[in-house]
N, C-alpha and C positions, 0 to 999 in steps of 0.2 A: 716698371709696374704695368700689372694687367691679368698675369694668369690669377692671382692671388684674390682678385676681384670676380672675373669671373667665375671661378670656381665656386666661390662662395655662393654667389648668386644661383649657381645649377643647383648647389647644398639646398636652398628653401626650394625646394623641386614641387609637383604636384603631390606628391606621398607625403612629404613633409606639413603641407601647407594644412592637408587633409588631418596628420595625426595631428599640430597644434592645435587646429579648431575642435576637434573632439575632445582633445584635452580640458580646452576652455569651458565648451558645452557640456561636459562631464563633470570636472571638478573645479569650478570656478578660477578661481589665481592659485590653485593649490600647486601648479605645477610652473607658475612662473617664476620661481627661483632656479629650479632645473635648464631654464636658459642661459641664465646668466655662469649658471657655473658651469658650463658647457664652451663658452668661450674660450676660457685656458685651453681647455684642453684641443680644439678646435684647431688653434693657433699653431701650439707643441705637436700636434702630429704632422700637422701641412707642412711648418718651415721647417721639419726634418726632412720631407721632400725636395723644399728649396734647395737645401743643400746640398743633397746629394746630387741633384741635376745640375747645378751650376757648377759644383768643384769635379764632378767625374765627366759630366759632359754627355752622360747616358741616362737612358729613362730607365722604370723601375723593372719592367719586366725583363729587359737585357743584363741588369745589373744582379738580377736574381739568378737567371741562367748563366750567368758568368760567374759567380760565388758559389752555389751551391746546385749545379747540374739543370738539366734539361728538364728530368721530370718534373722538380722543385717548383720549374718557372712554368710549365703548362699546369701544374696544380695550383697554382697560385694566379696565372690568367685564366684558368678556369672558372674558379671563385668569380671571378671578376666576368666573365662571361653571364655567369650566371646572374650574379647581380645586376647587370646591365640590362638583359632581357626583360625582368622584372622592373627595373627602374622605369624604359623605355614604355615599358606598355602601361605603367599608370601617368607616364608624360601623355601621351594621347588620348589616354580616358580624359587626361583634366583638361587639352583642347579640346576632345568633341562636347563636354561638359562647359568649358566658358561659351565657345558655339554658339549651345542649345540656347544659354541665355539670351543672347539675341536674335532666335529662330535660325541658326543656320544649320545645316543637315549635317550629323558626324560626318557623311562621306567628302561633303563640301571641305569641311573645316580641317580633316585629318588628312584632304588630299594635295589640300592647299600648306598644308604647315609641313608635308615630305619635301612636297617642290620648293619649298622657301630654304628650307636646311640643305639643298643638295645643291643650290644654286648658289647657299652659303658656302659650302666646303670646295666647290670650283672655283671660288671668286681669285683664286692667283696665291694667296699669299695670307701666312700666320695671321699678317696685321691687320689685314681689314675683317677677318675671321672674327679675331678679340676685339674688334672696335664694336660691331655688327651683336657678339654677343652681349656685351658692356651695355649697347642702348636699348635692347631686345629685353635686358634683364633687369634695366630701369625703372619696367613700369611693375613692378614690384614693391616701389616705396608707398606704391597707392594704397598698401594693405595698411600704411601707418596711417593715412587720410581716413582711412577707414575706420579704425581703434580709436582715432581722437575724436572724428563725429558719432560713436559709441558713447562717450562720457563715462570711460571708467568711476568708480567708484574708490577714492584713496584709501577712505576706511576700512573697506574688505579685504584690504592687501597684507595689514600685519598681522590677522590671527593665521593667515595662512602661512607666515615664516616657523613660528612656534607649534602649531598644533597639525599634524604633517599626519596623515592619517596611512600611516607603513603598514597595517593587519590586512587592508583591502588587495584583494588580488587584484580589482579593474587599474584600481592603482599604481600599481608596480605592474602589471600591464603596460602601461601609459608611460612609465617611466621607461623600459626599456624600449617601445617604441621611438619613443624623443632622441633616445642615444642612438637609435638605428638610424632615425630619419638625420642624425647631422655627421654622424662618421661613416660615412660609406667607401666603399674598397674603388671603387672608378676614382673617386677626390683624389688619392693619393696618386693610379697610375696618371690620370690625368697633368695634374700641376707639375707634377715631374717631366711628363714629357714634353708640356709646354714650354717649361723653361731652358730643354734643350732645345727646340722647336726654335724659338727666341733668340737662342744663341746666348743667354745670358752666363755671366762667368762669375769668378770669386769676388770681384770687385761691384758686381749688381749684387752681392746679397742685404747691403744694408735697406737699399730702396725697397729688394723683393721682400724681405720683411715688415715692412712696413704695410706695404701693399697687401699682403698675407693679414696682417691683425688688423686693418680697417676693415679685410672682408670679412674676418671672423666676428666683430662688431655689429656688422652693419646687417651679416645674416641672422643673427640671433635677434636683432631687435625686431626685424620682420616677424621670424618665429612668435618674440614676443606679440605685434602686435596684433596676429590672428587670435592668438589666446586670447588676447583682450577684449579682443570685438565680440568673440564669442561666448566670453565669459560675462562679460556687463551685459549682454543682449538676452541669452538664452540661458545660461544658469540664474542669472539675476533675476528672472524670470521665472523662475520655478521649470523650464522646460529643456532638461537635457537629453533631448532625442538623439539616437546615434544619426551621425551625419558621415556617410558612405561615399557622397562625392562630391563634386563641386554645387551642383547643381540644387542639392539638399541644401547645401549651405549660403550659397545664395537667395534661396528662399526665405530659409530662417531669417535673415537678417532682416531680406527686405521690410516685413513690416515695421520694423524699427525704424531701420536706417533710409527707408525711402530706395525706389525703384534704381534711383540715381548713384547712393552710395553703397548700398544695400548689395544690390544687383551688379550692375553697370562696373563700378570699380573694381569690386572684390573678382568679376570674372574678366577685364583685363588683366589685372595681377596675375590670377592663376596662367593666362596668355602666356602672359611674359616669363613667369618662373617656369613652365612645360615646357615651352622654346629655349632656352637656354639650355636646361637640363637635358633634352634630348642632345640638342649639338654636342654637348660637354661629356655627353655616356659616350654617344655613338662614335666622337673621335678617341676617344680613353679606350674602347675596344679595339678600333682599327689603328692604330698608334702602337699598342701593346702587341698584339698580333704580330704586326710586323718586327719588333723587338725582340721576339721569342723567334720566329722563323726565319728571320732575317730577309723576307722582301720589303722593299722599298717602303718607306712609310713616311713623307715629308708632303706638306700643303703645298712648300713651293715647287714640287714635282707633277706636270700636267698629267691627268687620266690615264694617258699613254704611256708613262714611264712609270706609271705605281699604279695598276689596275688592281692588286689585289686591296691595296691599300683603299682605294677608293671605292672598289666592290662590297668590302668588308662593310664599311660606314654606310653605302644604301643599303645592302642586305638587312644591318640591323633596324635602321628606320622604319623601312618599307616592309618587314617582316613584324616588328612591332604593330605597326598600323594596320596593316592587315587582320594581324590576333585581336584588336581592338574593334575591327569593323566587322567579324565573323558572326557577332551574336553571342559570344559567350559568354557566361554570368562573371563578371570580375567586378562585386561588389566584395568589398571589403580585401582584396589584391593589395592594397597598396600599406593597409597597416601590415599585413604578412610579409613583403618585400621589407618594411623598416625591422621585425622580427627575424627575418632571415641576416640581414647586415651585422645586425646583436651577434647573431651565430657564429657570422665571418669572421668577426673581430680577433681571432687568438690570431687566425692562419695572416690576416693582413698587416696588423699593428706589428705581428711577430718578425715578420721579413721585415718590414719597417724598423726596429730597432737594432736588429742584427745587422744589416746593412750598413746602419750610421754607425755602428760599431767596428766592422770591418772593411766594407768599401770606401772610407774616405779616411785621406792624409792627416796624419798627426794634428797639424794646425788648428783643422776644422771636426775631430774626432768626437762621437759621441763619449766621454769617459769621464773619470771619477764621480765627482759629487752630481756632476749633473745625467750623465746615465742613472746614476741610480734612482735622483727626482724624476727624471723621463719615463722610465723603467715602472717605478712605482706609479706614476698618472696614467701610464698605457695598462696596468696589470687591475689597478682600480676600475677604469672606464670599460676592460674587457669582463672583468667579475662580474660586475656589476650589471651588464647587458646580459650576462648568461643568467646569471641568479634570481634576476628579476624577471625574465621569462619564463623560467621553470618553476619559479613560483606561483607565476600569473596561470600559468598552464597548467 
């Protein structure tokens, strides 16, 4: 156990938190049902990555290269790189926003985060990285405390399950962004590579599946907590103002929840979410490029033996941090990244499904009624994300 929990904590990253906050502020509890509905979808997708990694002993990029050729492998990793840079930028925006709540200048908070991420990767073993990620990500549980403090109204929940505004484009837009915020390309690459790095095998599948299931439930509880917080405080007060970053969210919560609960706890949760996501995203990119190009790509190897692996990792986080500190207008980028993730679902989930059908030996292969059911879930999630985006835009 471990890879599933870490990747799911990273799933509730800065962009996802902003998406959930915007959902609650704009539509109250109307999108709370979606957080629960995405739990089985999230588990189904990530369980396939666990199965592929444990049975084949190969990462996602390497399997695509072996079964579909280098061109398709580069296409898949190219989509990963696109999604990763966008995600990393939002993570450092979240870190800078969290720091500003405590009066820390963006250059200091972002620079410290880059240094910390570099030291974690250079710790020498995957296990140390996993433990550090789990500890950092546990700060996200503070969102649950914020939601509890907001005193959500249970009587307001039932109508949201029967009166859904399907005709409204902004509602469809947030459905798409929530789907994109939950199923991200780098999650698939990271968990499969982490399973391989940890040297899990077929006998570890039961525990790894439990790990993934716990993570899927936990990440959606956190998303629901953020949505409930803003729905109770902002939508309930008739203040569904746009929330573009963590500073706006924290300031909006402060009048009702107070500076301790509304600002400080939310900022700490954002810091944990952004840090663990930045670690996972940059590792996923470095691992996957190594799997496609063939350069050494293991945390067990020192930097002098795997220079391209560590160089890619550092370049990803340093470049994204520099972009955030450059002064470019990044408002709305987080929502845009989630939409991009939704549009990339056909490529990402398509390869995942085909590999589960081709790369696994017969006892573990996705086949029969299971293949039909899983294929239907993936197809519906993909179609819903794309159609909702198209209708909203």
